C-alpha positions in Angstrom: 172.0 -177.0 50.0 175.3 -178.1 48.3 173.4 -180.7 46.3 170.7 -178.1 45.4 173.4 -175.6 44.3 175.1 -178.4 42.2 171.9 -179.4 40.5 171.2 -175.7 39.7 174.6 -175.4 38.1 174.0 -178.5 36.1 170.7 -177.2 35.1 172.2 -173.9 34.1 174.7 -175.7 31.8 171.9 -177.6 30.1 169.7 -174.5 29.8 172.5 -172.5 28.2 173.0 -175.2 25.6 169.3 -175.3 24.9 169.1 -171.5 24.6 172.0 -171.4 22.2 171.0 -174.3 20.1 169.4 -172.0 17.6 172.6 -170.5 16.4 172.0 -167.1 18.0 168.6 -166.6 16.4 170.1 -165.5 13.1 167.2 -164.6 10.7 169.2 -163.8 7.5 171.2 -160.8 6.2 168.3 -158.4 6.7 165.1 -158.2 8.9 162.3 -155.8 9.3 163.2 -153.3 11.9 159.6 -152.7 12.9 159.5 -149.2 11.6 159.2 -150.0 7.8 163.0 -150.3 7.3 165.5 -153.1 6.8 168.0 -153.8 9.6 171.2 -155.4 8.6 172.9 -158.3 10.4 176.1 -157.0 12.1 177.4 -159.8 14.4 176.6 -162.1 17.3 176.6 -160.7 20.8 176.7 -162.4 24.2 174.6 -161.5 27.2 174.7 -162.8 30.8 171.3 -163.7 32.1 170.3 -164.6 35.7 167.8 -167.5 35.5 166.0 -169.5 38.2 168.7 -172.2 37.8 171.9 -170.3 37.4 173.6 -167.5 35.4 173.8 -168.4 31.8 175.4 -166.8 28.7 173.1 -166.3 25.6 174.4 -165.7 22.2 172.2 -163.4 20.1 172.2 -162.1 16.5 172.4 -158.4 16.4 171.0 -156.2 13.6 171.3 -152.5 13.1 169.0 -150.1 11.1 170.7 -147.3 9.6 167.5 -145.4 9.1 166.5 -145.6 12.7 170.0 -145.4 14.0 169.1 -148.3 16.4 169.8 -152.0 17.0 167.3 -154.9 17.1 167.9 -158.3 18.7 165.0 -160.7 17.8 166.1 -163.3 20.2 165.9 -160.9 23.2 162.3 -160.3 22.3 161.6 -164.1 21.8 163.1 -164.9 25.3 161.6 -161.9 27.0 165.0 -160.5 28.1 165.0 -157.2 26.0 166.4 -154.5 28.2 167.1 -156.8 31.3 169.6 -159.3 32.5 166.9 -161.3 34.5 164.9 -164.1 33.0 161.1 -164.1 33.0 161.1 -166.7 35.8 163.3 -164.6 38.0 161.3 -161.5 37.4 158.2 -163.5 38.3 159.9 -164.5 41.6 160.9 -161.0 42.3 157.4 -159.8 41.6 156.1 -162.3 44.2 158.4 -161.3 47.0 158.4 -157.6 46.1 154.7 -157.5 46.5 154.8 -159.2 49.9 157.6 -157.7 51.8 160.2 -154.8 51.8 162.5 -154.8 48.9 165.7 -155.4 51.1 164.0 -158.4 52.7 163.0 -159.7 49.3 166.6 -159.6 48.1 167.7 -161.7 51.1 164.8 -164.2 50.8 165.4 -164.7 47.1 169.1 -165.7 47.8 168.2 -167.9 50.9 165.3 -169.6 49.4 166.0 -169.8 45.7 169.7 -169.3 45.4 169.1 -166.2 43.3 171.5 -163.2 43.8 170.0 -159.8 42.8 170.4 -156.3 44.3 167.7 -154.7 46.4 167.3 -151.9 43.8 166.6 -154.7 41.2 163.9 -156.1 43.4 162.4 -152.6 43.7 162.6 -151.9 39.9 161.2 -155.3 38.8 158.4 -155.3 41.3 157.3 -151.8 40.3 157.6 -152.7 36.7 155.4 -155.7 37.1 152.9 -153.6 39.1 152.9 -151.2 36.3 152.1 -154.0 33.8 149.3 -155.3 36.1 147.7 -151.9 36.1 148.1 -151.5 32.3 146.3 -154.8 31.7 143.7 -153.9 34.3 143.0 -150.5 32.6 142.4 -152.4 29.3 140.1 -154.8 31.1 138.3 -151.8 32.7 137.8 -150.1 29.4 136.3 -153.2 27.8 134.0 -153.8 30.8 132.8 -150.3 30.8 132.2 -150.3 27.1 130.0 -153.4 27.5 132.3 -155.5 25.3 133.1 -158.1 28.1 130.3 -160.3 29.5 131.5 -162.2 32.5 130.8 -165.9 32.6 130.0 -165.8 36.3 127.1 -167.9 37.5 124.4 -165.7 39.0 124.8 -165.2 42.7 122.2 -164.2 45.3 124.3 -161.4 46.9 127.1 -159.4 45.5 128.9 -157.0 48.0 131.0 -154.0 47.2 133.0 -152.7 50.1 134.9 -149.4 49.9 137.3 -147.7 52.2 140.3 -145.3 52.4 143.6 -145.5 54.2 146.7 -143.3 54.4 150.0 -144.2 52.7 153.1 -142.4 54.0 154.7 -140.5 51.1 157.7 -138.4 50.4 157.3 -134.7 51.2 157.1 -133.7 47.5 153.9 -135.6 47.3 152.1 -133.6 50.0 153.1 -130.2 48.7 150.3 -127.8 49.5 148.3 -130.3 51.4 147.2 -129.8 55.1 147.6 -132.5 57.7 146.1 -133.4 61.0 149.1 -133.2 63.3 150.4 -130.2 65.1 152.7 -129.1 62.1 149.7 -128.8 59.9 151.7 -130.6 57.1 150.3 -133.8 55.5 152.5 -136.8 55.6 150.2 -139.2 53.9 148.1 -139.6 50.8 144.8 -141.6 50.9 144.6 -144.8 49.0 141.1 -145.8 47.9 140.5 -149.5 48.1 137.6 -151.6 47.2 136.7 -155.2 47.4 134.0 -157.4 45.9 132.8 -160.7 47.3 129.8 -162.9 47.1 127.4 -164.6 49.5 125.3 -167.6 48.6 124.1 -168.8 52.0 123.8 -168.2 55.8 124.7 -170.5 58.7 122.3 -172.3 61.1 121.8 -169.1 63.1 121.0 -167.0 60.0 124.4 -165.3 59.9 125.8 -164.6 56.4 128.6 -166.7 55.2 131.1 -165.2 52.6 131.7 -167.5 49.6 135.1 -169.0 49.9 137.8 -167.5 47.7 135.3 -165.0 46.3 137.1 -161.8 47.3 138.9 -159.5 44.7 140.5 -156.2 45.3 141.2 -153.0 43.5 142.9 -149.8 44.7 145.0 -146.8 44.1 146.0 -143.4 45.4 143.6 -141.4 43.2 140.4 -139.2 43.4 137.0 -140.6 44.0 136.1 -139.5 40.4 138.8 -141.9 39.0 138.2 -144.7 41.6 134.5 -144.8 40.9 134.9 -146.4 37.3 137.7 -148.7 38.8 135.4 -150.3 41.4 132.5 -150.3 39.0 134.4 -152.1 36.3 135.5 -154.8 38.9 131.9 -155.3 40.0 130.9 -155.8 36.4 133.7 -158.2 36.0 132.5 -160.2 39.0 129.0 -160.4 37.8 127.2 -157.2 38.9 124.5 -157.5 36.3 124.0 -161.2 37.2 123.5 -160.6 40.9 120.1 -161.0 42.5 121.0 -158.4 45.1 123.8 -155.9 45.4 125.0 -154.4 48.7 127.5 -151.5 49.2 129.3 -151.4 52.5 131.3 -148.5 53.8 131.9 -146.0 56.6 130.3 -142.6 56.6 132.6 -140.9 54.2 130.5 -138.9 51.7 132.8 -139.9 48.7 131.9 -143.6 49.2 128.2 -143.0 49.0 128.7 -140.6 46.0 130.2 -143.5 44.2 127.5 -145.9 45.4 124.7 -143.6 44.3 126.3 -142.9 40.9 127.4 -146.4 39.9 125.2 -148.7 42.1 121.9 -146.9 42.3 119.8 -149.9 43.0 122.2 -151.3 45.7 121.4 -151.5 49.4 123.7 -149.1 51.1 124.9 -150.1 54.6 127.2 -148.1 56.9 129.6 -150.5 58.6 128.0 -151.2 62.0 131.4 -151.1 63.9 132.2 -147.6 62.5 128.8 -146.5 63.7 129.3 -148.0 67.2 132.7 -146.4 67.3 131.1 -142.9 66.7 128.8 -143.6 69.7 131.6 -144.7 72.0 133.6 -141.5 71.0 130.7 -139.3 71.6 130.0 -140.9 75.0 133.5 -140.1 76.0 133.4 -136.6 74.8 130.0 -136.0 76.5 130.6 -137.7 79.9 134.3 -138.1 80.2 136.7 -140.7 78.7 136.7 -143.0 81.8 133.3 -142.4 83.1 130.7 -145.2 83.7 128.0 -142.9 82.2 129.9 -142.8 78.9 129.8 -146.6 78.5 126.3 -146.8 79.7 125.1 -144.2 77.2 127.0 -145.7 74.2 125.8 -149.3 75.1 122.2 -148.2 75.2 122.5 -146.3 72.0 124.1 -149.4 70.4 121.2 -151.4 71.4 118.9 -148.8 69.7 121.1 -149.0 66.7 120.9 -152.8 66.4 117.1 -152.4 66.5 117.2 -149.9 63.6 115.9 -147.1 65.8 118.3 -144.5 64.6 115.8 -141.8 65.4 116.0 -142.7 69.0 119.8 -142.5 68.9 119.5 -139.0 67.4 116.9 -137.9 70.0 119.2 -139.1 72.8 122.1 -137.0 71.4 119.8 -133.9 71.5 119.2 -134.4 75.2 122.9 -134.4 76.1 124.0 -131.3 78.1 127.4 -130.5 76.6 130.2 -130.1 79.2 132.2 -127.8 77.0 132.7 -126.4 73.5 134.5 -129.6 72.4 131.5 -131.8 73.6 129.1 -129.4 71.8 131.1 -129.7 68.5 131.2 -133.6 68.9 127.4 -133.8 69.5 126.8 -131.7 66.4 129.1 -133.7 64.2 127.6 -137.1 65.5 124.0 -135.8 64.9 124.9 -134.9 61.3 126.6 -138.2 60.7 123.6 -140.3 62.0 121.1 -138.1 60.3 122.8 -138.2 57.0 123.3 -142.0 57.1 120.2 -143.2 59.1 118.7 -145.2 56.1 122.1 -146.9 55.8 121.8 -148.0 59.5 118.7 -150.2 59.4 120.6 -153.1 60.9 117.7 -155.1 62.1 116.2 -155.0 58.6 119.5 -155.9 57.0 120.1 -158.8 59.3 116.5 -160.1 58.8 117.6 -160.5 55.1 120.8 -162.4 56.0 123.1 -159.6 55.0 126.5 -158.6 56.2 126.5 -155.3 58.2 130.2 -155.0 58.8 133.0 -154.3 56.3 135.5 -156.5 58.1 136.6 -157.9 54.8 137.6 -154.4 53.6 139.2 -153.5 56.8 141.4 -156.6 56.6 142.2 -155.7 53.0 143.3 -152.3 54.0 145.7 -153.9 56.6 146.9 -156.6 54.3 147.3 -154.5 51.0 148.5 -151.2 52.4 149.3 -151.6 56.2 151.6 -154.6 56.1 153.4 -153.6 52.9 153.4 -149.9 52.5 153.2 -148.6 56.1 156.0 -150.2 58.1 158.1 -147.8 60.1 160.4 -145.5 58.1 158.8 -146.2 54.6 157.9 -143.2 52.4 156.6 -143.6 48.9 156.1 -141.7 45.8 152.5 -141.9 44.6 153.6 -143.6 41.4 155.7 -146.2 43.3 152.9 -146.9 45.9 150.3 -147.4 43.1 152.4 -150.0 41.4 152.8 -152.0 44.6 149.1 -151.6 45.4 148.2 -152.9 41.9 150.7 -155.8 42.3 149.2 -156.7 45.9 145.7 -156.5 44.7 146.5 -158.8 41.8 148.1 -161.3 44.1 145.4 -161.3 46.8 142.6 -161.4 44.3 143.9 -164.8 43.1 144.7 -163.4 39.6 148.5 -163.8 39.7 148.5 -166.7 37.3 145.9 -165.0 35.1 148.2 -162.0 34.8 151.2 -164.0 33.6 149.0 -165.9 31.1 147.6 -162.6 29.8 151.0 -161.1 29.7 152.5 -164.0 27.7 149.6 -164.0 25.3 150.1 -160.3 24.8 
């Protein structure tokens, strides 16, 4: 560690000399201020910058525009340090840790692993700023994709999957003003983040079970309405080769907003309710009808699951009609379950889906919800603003989609 620290210090000395070899970036007595005026050279100003090697001092030529009543430092813009004391490399490291772990832990890890000392608040601000930049670039990409100006270079794939789900994010009280919740207080404590993933399948295994293409999964998400999320997931599917896919499959639970998006944006896709959600509904109904710990409950749900596997949803619904409700709660649960299965029965033809070698479960999306939101935004005690949560969701989606390097290249090019 001592040798590493010494080498960092030596590297910092060399870097400082290199950064100041241009004489401060002086560009003459006057420069264009960017607003159509001339800014006048005033003097040279020094600035401490934290870099991945060591803190360095940078000398920069300062210009002032009398018409705009503002200053301009061209060298700050060239080095990408305008308005910050952190180098681009340090900010990149902060974005990496800030998207993966709580800000206070990221602050500690940066010091232990990289020898970079920054405050917890700096980790938060930089990570959220990068998340904001990720979303801004993504918005531009979505606009181009939706306008038809971007044609993906993806090779045609046999099957393109679009999985959609929602999960709660704990937020500060101000973000739930006027919203009702499910607990005894009746006050909402979370906001729903809508998440989507796109992945491809090109083959099945020896037993005919589908195999997801390696490293083919990309994610999008935000706390927003279904009306806003629809174009988001549609643009991602376009980017991933929606129009080049031989077959498109939408996976989700029974939430009506999911199937509204599927019908509007993917009208020719196969719609499939996640099998495990459907089985969960059967298990819960069995417990409500026969008692939570009864043998009858398990026997009933197991038999209905067999019928479900055989695509005989009608038999499942008929069996529900024959249940003698024990109480009003059971009666309500039977009614809800019958509505759920009747509404989604064409999305539950699992035998048919399996015969085509298709996935019938949205495990990839379930894992995405846990990884993107659960692990990062839902640890005990965390409360977010919608804006802050969305920036971190954007950052995590970028990282987990394998687009981190692409983001930095795009950002540099911009």
